[in-house]
C-alpha positions as a printed Julia matrix, in Angstrom:
84×3 Matrix{Float64}:
 -28.4    -3.79   -84.55
 -27.64   -1.36   -87.43
 -28.9    -2.04   -90.94
 -25.42   -2.86   -91.98
 -25.18   -5.03   -89.36
 -27.99   -7.02   -90.41
 -27.36   -6.85   -94.01
 -23.88   -8.71   -93.42
 -25.34  -11.26   -90.95
 -28.18  -11.98   -93.58
 -25.14  -11.96   -96.11
 -23.25  -15.22   -94.87
 -26.32  -16.81   -93.77
 -27.41  -16.88   -97.6
 -24.2   -17.54   -99.14
 -23.7   -21.1   -100.23
 -20.23  -21.4    -98.76
 -20.31  -22.97   -95.07
 -16.71  -20.94   -95.11
 -17.92  -17.7    -94.25
 -17.25  -18.38   -90.59
 -13.53  -17.85   -91.48
 -13.67  -14.42   -93.2
 -11.58  -12.09   -91.81
 -14.23   -9.35   -91.49
 -16.42  -11.21   -89.32
 -17.25   -9.58   -86.15
 -15.64   -6.4    -87.27
 -16.76   -3.66   -85.41
 -15.64   -0.98   -87.8
 -19.07   -1.45   -90.27
 -18.17    2.01   -92.17
 -15.13    0.79   -93.46
 -16.89   -1.83   -96.01
 -18.89    0.93   -97.27
 -16.62    4.48   -97.82
 -18.41    7.08   -99.77
 -16.54    7.7   -102.71
 -14.27   10.37  -101.27
 -12.96    8.13   -98.89
 -10.33    5.66   -99.09
 -10.92    1.81   -98.31
  -7.2     1.01   -97.17
  -8.8     0.03   -93.99
 -11.0    -2.83   -94.96
  -8.34   -3.74   -98.32
  -5.93   -4.83   -95.34
  -8.03   -7.16   -93.98
  -8.82   -8.23   -97.09
  -5.44   -8.99   -98.0
  -5.23  -11.5    -95.19
  -8.57  -13.64   -95.82
  -8.5   -16.92   -96.63
 -11.73  -16.46   -98.57
 -10.43  -13.29  -100.64
 -10.99  -15.21  -104.06
 -14.61  -16.4   -103.29
 -15.52  -13.34  -101.63
 -14.88  -10.85  -104.81
 -16.71  -14.01  -106.81
 -19.84  -13.68  -104.67
 -20.12   -9.95  -104.71
 -20.06   -9.63  -108.19
 -22.39  -13.23  -108.87
 -24.57  -11.83  -105.94
 -24.96   -7.61  -106.92
 -23.07   -7.01  -103.67
 -21.93   -3.15  -102.84
 -19.23   -2.32  -100.41
 -15.75   -3.61  -100.06
 -15.66   -7.48  -100.91
 -12.52   -9.18  -101.34
 -10.52   -6.02  -101.4
 -12.13   -4.31  -104.18
 -14.99   -1.71  -103.94
 -18.32   -2.51  -105.92
 -21.42   -1.09  -106.72
 -24.06   -3.79  -107.51
 -21.67   -6.39  -108.5
 -19.42   -4.1   -110.63
 -15.8    -3.43  -109.5
 -15.72    0.56  -108.91
 -12.1     0.77  -107.22
  -9.01   -1.86  -106.68
């Protein structure tokens, strides 16, 4: 298991929502897509997020808990949106 795998697993467990098992990104094998470099697009992750039933809750969670990476179709850096 990679560090990214562990982080995603821990975040899903730590979430205060019992609905994380319904997240469209859960189990996605393309881990790098969720943590793009600034020069990379994140269309892949954004497309998966667009159809997720937890979109709004995911963005709120990322902002509230200071997450980095793609959450709810937006890219965050320590809880702040840096790209939409």
